[in-house]
Every structure is written in structure tokens, then in C-alpha cells.
KOLMITI-836346 format. One record per atom (N, C-alpha, C): x, y, z; residue in three letters. Coordinates in steps of 0.05 Angstrom, whole numbers, padded with zeros to 5 digits, always signed. Layout:
BEGIN
XYZALA ...
END
This chain:
BEGIN
-00407+01063-00419MET -00391+01045-00435MET -00362+01042-00427MET -00354+01060-00411PHE -00321+01061-00403PHE -00325+01044-00380PHE -00342+01043-00361VAL -00348+01022-00340VAL -00342+00987-00351VAL -00362+00988-00371LEU -00362+00962-00388LEU -00337+00956-00397LEU -00324+00976-00407ALA -00294+00971-00421ALA -00277+00961-00399ALA -00274+00976-00373LEU -00259+00966-00357LEU -00268+00936-00342LEU -00291+00930-00344ARG -00298+00904-00331ARG -00288+00881-00355ARG -00290+00893-00381SER -00278+00874-00400SER -00248+00868-00398SER -00236+00888-00389ILE -00208+00888-00382ILE -00203+00867-00361ILE -00216+00871-00342ARG -00209+00853-00317ARG -00220+00825-00321ARG -00241+00818-00338ARG -00244+00791-00340ARG -00231+00776-00364ARG -00219+00792-00379ARG -00205+00778-00402ARG -00177+00793-00407ARG -00161+00791-00385PRO -00133+00807-00383PRO -00117+00794-00403PRO -00118+00772-00415GLY -00097+00758-00433GLY -00101+00773-00458GLY -00128+00779-00464ARG -00133+00789-00490ARG -00119+00813-00500ARG -00115+00834-00479PHE -00099+00857-00477PHE -00071+00859-00474PHE -00059+00833-00474LEU -00031+00832-00462LEU -00015+00841-00487LEU -00020+00838-00511ALA -00005+00848-00535ALA -00008+00878-00537ALA -00033+00888-00532THR -00032+00918-00531THR -00019+00933-00508THR -00017+00918-00486LEU -00005+00934-00461LEU +00026+00930-00470LEU +00036+00907-00479LEU +00066+00907-00487LEU +00072+00925-00503LEU +00053+00929-00526SER +00063+00951-00551SER +00062+00978-00534SER +00041+00981-00518ALA +00041+01013-00508ALA +00065+01014-00488ALA +00069+00993-00473PHE +00095+00997-00452PHE +00120+01002-00468PHE +00127+00982-00491LEU +00155+00986-00504LEU +00154+01014-00522LEU +00130+01021-00533GLY +00131+01046-00546GLY +00134+01068-00532GLY +00121+01069-00503ALA +00127+01090-00484ALA +00156+01093-00473ALA +00166+01067-00469ALA +00192+01068-00458ALA +00210+01079-00482ALA +00208+01075-00505ILE +00229+01084-00524ILE +00226+01111-00529ILE +00201+01124-00529ILE +00195+01151-00535ILE +00208+01167-00509ILE +00202+01155-00481MET +00213+01168-00457MET +00242+01171-00458MET +00253+01146-00461THR +00279+01145-00464THR +00296+01168-00478THR +00290+01167-00507PHE +00300+01191-00523PHE +00291+01217-00518PHE +00268+01219-00510ASN +00262+01249-00507ASN +00270+01264-00479ASN +00280+01240-00465SER +00292+01253-00436SER +00318+01268-00445SER +00328+01258-00470MET +00353+01274-00481MET +00348+01303-00484MET +00323+01310-00486HIS +00315+01341-00489HIS +00313+01355-00460HIS +00304+01339-00443ASP +00307+01350-00414ASP +00331+01355-00405ASP +00349+01334-00413THR +00380+01337-00405THR +00392+01356-00418THR +00390+01362-00441ALA +00400+01385-00457ALA +00389+01410-00451ALA +00366+01414-00440GLY +00356+01435-00429GLY +00367+01449-00406GLY +00384+01431-00393GLN +00390+01441-00365GLN +00410+01463-00364GLN +00413+01479-00345ASP +00431+01504-00346ASP +00459+01490-00343ASP +00478+01502-00358GLY +00507+01493-00361GLY +00517+01472-00376GLY +00496+01466-00393VAL +00504+01445-00417VAL +00515+01454-00441VAL +00539+01452-00449ASP +00552+01460-00472ASP +00539+01462-00497ASP +00545+01477-00518PRO +00527+01478-00539PRO +00529+01455-00557PRO +00558+01440-00557VAL +00558+01416-00573VAL +00541+01393-00559VAL +00545+01390-00534SER +00528+01371-00520SER +00501+01372-00523SER +00489+01399-00522SER +00464+01402-00526SER +00451+01397-00554SER +00469+01401-00574GLU +00460+01395-00602GLU +00461+01366-00608GLU +00477+01347-00597THR +00481+01323-00600THR +00457+01311-00586THR +00453+01321-00560LEU +00428+01305-00549LEU +00399+01317-00560LEU +00400+01337-00568GLY +00375+01348-00581GLY +00366+01332-00606GLY +00389+01327-00627THR +00388+01312-00651THR +00378+01282-00647THR +00394+01273-00624ALA +00383+01244-00615ALA +00354+01242-00612ALA +00346+01263-00593ALA +00320+01261-00587ALA +00302+01268-00607ALA +00311+01287-00623GLY +00286+01292-00650GLY +00284+01272-00666GLY +00306+01261-00678VAL +00307+01237-00695VAL +00290+01213-00689VAL +00302+01200-00663VAL +00289+01175-00656VAL +00260+01183-00649VAL +00257+01205-00628GLY +00230+01212-00623GLY +00209+01213-00646GLY +00215+01225-00668GLY +00201+01225-00687GLY +00191+01201-00703GLY +00214+01181-00703TYR +00210+01156-00717TYR +00193+01135-00695TYR +00202+01139-00669GLY +00186+01131-00646GLY +00155+01133-00649GLY +00147+01159-00656THR +00115+01161-00654THR +00106+01147-00677THR +00116+01145-00696LEU +00107+01132-00721LEU +00106+01101-00715LEU +00127+01090-00703LEU +00126+01061-00700LEU +00110+01054-00678LEU +00108+01071-00655VAL +00085+01067-00634VAL +00062+01065-00646VAL +00051+01083-00665PHE +00026+01084-00672PHE +00018+01062-00691PHE +00040+01052-00707PHE +00032+01029-00724PHE +00033+01001-00708PHE +00050+01003-00686ALA +00053+00976-00674ALA +00024+00974-00652ALA +00017+00997-00648VAL -00009+00994-00630VAL -00033+00987-00646VAL -00035+01002-00672ALA -00049+00997-00688ALA -00056+00971-00702ALA -00037+00957-00704SER -00035+00932-00716SER -00045+00908-00694SER -00037+00915-00668THR -00046+00894-00649THR -00076+00899-00643THR -00083+00924-00640LEU -00111+00930-00636LEU -00130+00924-00657LEU -00117+00924-00683THR -00138+00915-00705THR -00138+00883-00702THR -00121+00871-00699VAL -00124+00839-00691VAL -00144+00837-00666VAL -00138+00848-00646ASN -00156+00849-00622ASN -00188+00851-00630ASN -00195+00871-00647VAL -00220+00879-00653VAL -00234+00858-00671VAL -00217+00852-00693ARG -00224+00828-00709ARG -00229+00800-00693ARG -00213+00793-00675GLN -00220+00771-00657GLN -00246+00775-00641GLN -00257+00798-00640ARG -00280+00803-00624ARG -00303+00811-00641ARG -00306+00802-00664THR -00325+00811-00684THR -00354+00797-00673THR -00352+00776-00666ALA -00379+00762-00654ALA -00386+00775-00631ALA -00371+00786-00612GLU -00377+00800-00587GLU -00389+00825-00593GLU -00379+00838-00614LEU -00390+00864-00619LEU -00412+00863-00633LEU -00413+00840-00649ASP -00444+00839-00663ASP -00461+00832-00647ASP -00457+00818-00626LEU -00476+00808-00604LEU -00484+00838-00590LEU -00466+00857-00580LEU -00473+00881-00573LEU -00493+00896-00589LEU -00487+00899-00615ARG -00504+00910-00635ARG -00533+00900-00635ARG -00531+00876-00633CYS -00560+00861-00632CYS -00575+00870-00609CYS -00556+00868-00586SER -00574+00880-00564SER -00583+00906-00559SER -00576+00922-00578GLY -00583+00951-00577GLY -00563+00970-00573GLY -00537+00964-00571ALA -00518+00982-00571ALA -00511+00994-00598ALA -00507+01020-00597THR -00502+01037-00619THR -00475+01034-00632THR -00468+01042-00657PRO -00442+01042-00662PRO -00424+01055-00644PRO -00436+01084-00640ALA -00420+01105-00623ALA -00415+01094-00597ALA -00432+01078-00581GLN -00428+01060-00557GLN -00406+01045-00561GLN -00406+01027-00581ILE -00384+01009-00584ILE -00359+01022-00590ILE -00357+01041-00607LYS -00332+01058-00606LYS -00323+01068-00584LYS -00337+01076-00565ARG -00328+01091-00540ARG -00317+01068-00524ARG -00329+01045-00525MET -00324+01019-00507MET -00294+01009-00513MET -00288+01007-00542VAL -00260+00999-00550VAL -00245+01019-00548VAL -00248+01044-00554VAL -00229+01067-00545VAL -00225+01069-00517VAL -00243+01064-00500GLY -00239+01063-00469GLY -00219+01045-00460GLY -00227+01020-00474GLU -00208+01000-00466GLU -00179+01004-00476GLU -00175+01014-00500ALA -00146+01021-00512ALA -00132+01038-00491ALA -00148+01059-00487VAL -00140+01082-00470VAL -00129+01073-00441VAL -00148+01058-00428ALA -00142+01046-00403ALA -00115+01030-00403ALA -00115+01013-00423VAL -00089+00995-00425VAL -00065+01010-00429VAL -00068+01030-00449ALA -00044+01047-00457ALA -00030+01064-00430ALA -00052+01072-00414LEU -00044+01085-00392LEU -00030+01068-00371LEU -00037+01042-00368VAL -00023+01024-00352VAL +00005+01022-00366VAL +00007+01016-00391GLY +00027+01007-00403GLY +00050+01036-00401GLY +00039+01061-00405ALA +00059+01084-00402ALA +00068+01087-00372ALA +00049+01080-00355ALA +00061+01088-00326ALA +00080+01064-00318ALA +00075+01038-00331LEU +00097+01020-00325LEU +00125+01026-00339LEU +00120+01040-00358ALA +00148+01046-00375ALA +00164+01069-00363ALA +00156+01083-00346ILE +00171+01109-00334ILE +00197+01094-00322ILE +00196+01078-00302GLY +00219+01065-00292GLY +00239+01057-00309GLY +00238+01036-00327PRO +00251+01029-00351PRO +00262+01049-00368PRO +00245+01073-00374ALA +00255+01096-00390ALA +00278+01111-00377ALA +00274+01116-00350MET +00294+01125-00338MET +00318+01113-00336MET +00321+01087-00331LEU +00343+01075-00331LEU +00354+01073-00363LEU +00339+01070-00384GLY +00349+01071-00408GLY +00361+01095-00417GLY +00348+01120-00406GLY +00359+01147-00413GLY +00385+01153-00405GLY +00390+01138-00376ARG +00413+01145-00363ARG +00435+01126-00378ARG +00429+01102-00387ALA +00446+01088-00401ALA +00457+01097-00428ALA +00436+01113-00443LEU +00441+01126-00469LEU +00462+01152-00461LEU +00456+01166-00442LEU +00473+01186-00435LEU +00503+01178-00430LEU +00503+01157-00418ASP +00531+01144-00410ASP +00544+01137-00435ASP +00530+01127-00459MET +00540+01116-00486MET +00548+01144-00496MET +00533+01161-00499PHE +00541+01184-00508PHE +00566+01197-00497PHE +00572+01197-00470GLN +00593+01208-00459GLN +00620+01188-00462GLN +00615+01162-00462ASP +00635+01143-00464ASP +00649+01148-00497ASP +00632+01156-00516SER +00640+01159-00542SER +00653+01186-00544SER +00650+01207-00528GLY +00660+01230-00526GLY +00642+01251-00543GLY +00617+01246-00548GLN +00601+01263-00561GLN +00586+01283-00537GLN +00587+01273-00514VAL +00573+01291-00492VAL +00595+01294-00472VAL +00595+01318-00459ALA +00612+01324-00440ALA +00608+01307-00415ALA +00627+01298-00400ARG +00625+01285-00374ARG +00613+01301-00349ARG +00613+01325-00356SER +00598+01344-00333SER +00568+01344-00337SER +00557+01337-00360VAL +00530+01335-00362VAL +00515+01316-00344VAL +00496+01322-00329ASP +00482+01305-00316ASP +00457+01296-00324ASP +00444+01273-00320TYR +00421+01262-00332TYR +00395+01273-00320TYR +00373+01280-00333SER +00350+01289-00324SER +00326+01282-00340SER +00308+01270-00323PHE +00283+01257-00333PHE +00260+01278-00327PHE +00253+01297-00342GLY +00232+01316-00336GLY +00209+01313-00349GLY +00194+01341-00354PRO +00170+01337-00361PRO +00169+01330-00394PRO +00185+01337-00409VAL +00186+01332-00436VAL +00183+01303-00442VAL +00200+01289-00427ALA +00202+01256-00434ALA +00176+01245-00421ALA +00164+01254-00397LEU +00142+01244-00389LEU +00117+01250-00398LEU +00113+01277-00407LEU +00089+01283-00423LEU +00089+01271-00453LEU +00110+01272-00465SER +00111+01263-00494SER +00105+01234-00491SER +00116+01214-00474GLY +00113+01189-00475GLY +00082+01180-00467GLY +00069+01195-00451VAL +00044+01190-00441VAL +00025+01197-00461VAL +00029+01224-00472ASP +00012+01237-00496ASP +00008+01219-00517ASP +00036+01215-00527ILE +00035+01199-00553ILE +00024+01175-00551ILE +00030+01160-00531THR +00023+01133-00524THR -00011+01131-00529THR -00022+01146-00511LEU -00052+01153-00509LEU -00064+01158-00534LEU -00053+01176-00547LEU -00064+01188-00571LEU -00063+01162-00593LEU -00038+01155-00595ALA -00038+01128-00610ALA -00059+01108-00605ALA -00062+01102-00582SER -00079+01077-00574SER -00109+01087-00581SER -00116+01110-00572ALA -00140+01117-00578ALA -00150+01121-00607ALA -00131+01133-00622GLY -00133+01138-00656GLY -00135+01110-00667GLY -00115+01089-00657ALA -00114+01064-00672ALA -00141+01046-00665ALA -00150+01050-00638ALA -00173+01035-00633ALA -00198+01045-00646ALA -00199+01070-00648PHE -00225+01086-00663PHE -00227+01076-00693PHE -00200+01075-00707LEU -00200+01066-00734LEU -00203+01037-00737LEU -00195+01023-00718ALA -00203+00993-00721ALA -00230+00986-00718ALA -00242+00997-00699VAL -00275+00991-00693VAL -00293+01004-00715VAL -00277+01025-00723ARG -00296+01039-00746ARG -00297+01024-00772ARG -00276+01003-00775ARG -00277+00990-00802ARG -00302+00971-00797ARG -00307+00964-00775LEU -00328+00940-00770LEU -00359+00958-00772LEU -00357+00982-00769THR -00385+00996-00771THR -00392+01009-00795THR -00376+01003-00817ARG -00376+01019-00840ARG -00382+00998-00861ARG -00396+01003-00886GLY -00398+00989-00909GLY -00372+00977-00925GLY -00372+00957-00937GLY -00350+00940-00945GLY -00340+00963-00969GLY -00358+00970-00986ARG -00350+00988-01007ARG -00337+01015-01002ARG -00348+01027-00977GLU -00340+01053-00971GLU -00312+01047-00959GLU -00308+01023-00945ARG -00280+01017-00935ARG -00258+01011-00952ARG -00269+01002-00978THR -00251+00995-00999THR -00242+01022-01017THR -00256+01041-01020ARG -00252+01069-01031ARG -00235+01079-01005ARG -00238+01079-00986ALA -00217+01097-00965ALA -00198+01086-00965ALA -00196+01056-00964LYS -00167+01039-00965LYS -00154+01051-00987LYS -00162+01049-01010ARG -00147+01055-01036ARG -00139+01088-01034ARG -00154+01105-01023PHE -00150+01133-01023PHE -00124+01136-01004PHE -00124+01125-00980LEU -00103+01124-00962LEU -00078+01114-00973LEU -00080+01088-00986ALA -00056+01074-01000ALA -00045+01091-01022ALA -00060+01105-01036GLY -00047+01125-01060GLY -00033+01147-01044GLY -00049+01158-01023ALA -00035+01183-01013ALA -00007+01174-01001ALA -00007+01152-00984ALA +00015+01144-00973ALA +00039+01139-00991ALA +00032+01125-01018LEU +00056+01121-01037LEU +00063+01143-01052LEU +00044+01163-01054VAL +00054+01184-01064VAL +00072+01203-01051VAL +00060+01203-01026THR +00078+01225-01005THR +00106+01211-00997THR +00102+01183-00996GLY +00129+01167-00990GLY +00149+01167-01012GLY +00137+01166-01037ALA +00154+01174-01061ALA +00167+01200-01065ALA +00150+01216-01060SER +00160+01247-01057SER +00183+01250-01038SER +00178+01238-01013ALA +00198+01244-00994ALA +00224+01229-00998ALA +00220+01204-01008ALA +00244+01188-01018ALA +00258+01205-01039ALA +00244+01209-01057GLY +00259+01226-01081GLY +00271+01252-01069GLY +00266+01265-01048ALA +00274+01285-01038ALA +00307+01288-01033ALA +00317+01260-01026THR +00347+01253-01028THR +00363+01273-01048THR +00351+01276-01072PHE +00368+01287-01092PHE +00368+01319-01089PHE +00350+01327-01067LEU +00351+01358-01067LEU +00374+01367-01045LEU +00385+01344-01034PHE +00404+01354-01013PHE +00431+01347-01023PHE +00452+01359-01008SER +00477+01352-01018SER +00487+01329-00999SER +00513+01318-01005ALA +00522+01296-00990ALA +00527+01301-00963ALA +00529+01331-00952THR +00541+01339-00928THR +00520+01348-00913THR +00497+01350-00921ASP +00473+01365-00906ASP +00464+01342-00885ASP +00455+01356-00864GLU +00452+01340-00838GLU +00422+01331-00842GLU +00406+01341-00858MET +00379+01328-00862MET +00372+01309-00886MET +00398+01298-00895LEU +00400+01284-00915LEU +00384+01258-00920LEU +00380+01243-00890MET +00371+01218-00890MET +00339+01225-00877MET +00333+01247-00867ALA +00308+01244-00854ALA +00284+01242-00871ALA +00280+01258-00891ALA +00257+01252-00907ALA +00255+01229-00923ALA +00276+01217-00936PRO +00279+01192-00945PRO +00270+01166-00924PRO +00277+01171-00895ALA +00270+01151-00881ALA +00243+01152-00877ALA +00229+01173-00871TYR +00198+01176-00866TYR +00185+01166-00893TYR +00196+01174-00917GLY +00187+01165-00938GLY +00187+01136-00942GLY +00207+01121-00933ALA +00204+01090-00935ALA +00186+01078-00914ALA +00180+01093-00894ILE +00158+01084-00877ILE +00132+01086-00893ILE +00126+01109-00901LEU +00104+01113-00914LEU +00095+01096-00938LEU +00118+01089-00959LEU +00116+01072-00974LEU +00109+01041-00965LEU +00121+01034-00947SER +00114+01010-00927SER +00082+01009-00924SER +00074+01029-00907VAL +00045+01034-00905VAL +00029+01031-00930VAL +00034+01039-00949GLY +00022+01042-00976GLY +00015+01018-00987GLY +00036+01004-00990PHE +00035+00974-01001PHE +00024+00957-00981PHE +00028+00957-00957ALA +00013+00944-00938ALA -00020+00948-00942ALA -00027+00972-00948LEU -00055+00975-00950LEU -00067+00968-00976LEU -00047+00959-00994LEU -00059+00951-01019LEU -00057+00917-01022LEU -00044+00908-01003SER -00038+00880-01000SER -00063+00867-00995SER -00067+00843-01004PRO -00091+00822-00999PRO -00092+00818-00968PRO -00117+00814-00962ARG -00123+00806-00931ARG -00114+00777-00923ARG 
END
């Protein structure tokens, strides 16, 4: 099925352009900010500069992971829905649901791998520009040299591949399950996202105005609330 997936990509490259663009931009953002972890981990970096770089990488890297997953998931969902007739034909030809899932996931992984590989160069340039901005604003010492290391590379590739594979699996899984079962699962996930998001947003009142983590939980809560309402929206 993986060979069939590669043939499908070669014959219809335009169909996967949106997925490739999402994977490319997502990997570039993740690598750009996570390269600050590599930069902060070098010998000779002062504590203030290290804390600034680590905070920027941690906050934006966390948001980036969620945004990459939802961006790739949305494009893959549209892609799979547009191929409903093709997937139905494969089922009528004798392909099992498991084989169809492997084919779609294989396509997503292959496209994501290409997107992540293409993002390495722009991420290195973006990370260097980001470090220059920190240095120009006085938040990071001029003596700190830029480093693009294993943290940036592995996080960008791994997160992009996992997000693409997971999103593809969920998208094709919807087509191979019953409508009533999908509705129950959708309502459950929507309720869980709304409850978790509201709890995270309400956590604002547990912090003081000077706490560094004041905005972290509400920001993730806002994202989860958006996901919950999106799941409850009509098609």
C-alpha cells in the first residue's frame, strides 16, 4: 500500500500541494523557534540570554505543535473528502479499511517528510534572524552565536511526521466508521475540548498579575475552546 501511496503522489502532485505547504510552514516555524534551545544550550551562554531563548522556544514551540497539527489535519480532511469516490472504488475492489488507512497515512508521511526536509534551510535563516532581533532589542548578549542543532531538527521532523500521520489516520477513519458512531465520538471530543478549554481559561484567576505563567494556560484554553466549538458546528 505504501508503494501505491507513492504512485498516487507522483500521478497527482497538485492534490497534495496544500498538505505539503502546511507541513513545510509548520516544520519551518517549529525548527526556527526550537533552534533557540540549541543556541541557549551552548557553552558560555549567560543565564539571562539562556532564559530568554528558552522561554521563546518553549512558548512558541508549544503553540506551534498545536497549530501544525490542526493545519495539517484540516488540509488532509479536505483531501480525503475529495477522494471519497476513489476510496469507495478501492473498497469495492477488495481493499480492506486497514489497507486504505495505510495508503492514506503513507501518503501523508511521505509528503510531510518532503515538507520537513525543504523547511530546514528557511528555518536556519529564520532562526538566525530571530536571534539577531533578540540581540538588537538587548534581550540576548551579542556574544551568543547561533546554533541549529539536533533539538531543532528532530523536533521539527518528528512533530510534522506525527501530526501528519495522526491527522491522516483520523481523517480516513471517519470514512470507514458508521455515522452514528462518528456523531457520538464527535460530541464526546467536543465536550472534552470545551470543558478542558474553559478550565484552562478560568485558571487565569489562580495566578497573580506578575506571574510568568499568567498567559500560558488561558492561551491553550482558547485554542481548545475554538476546537470544541468547531466540532459542534454544522458541516
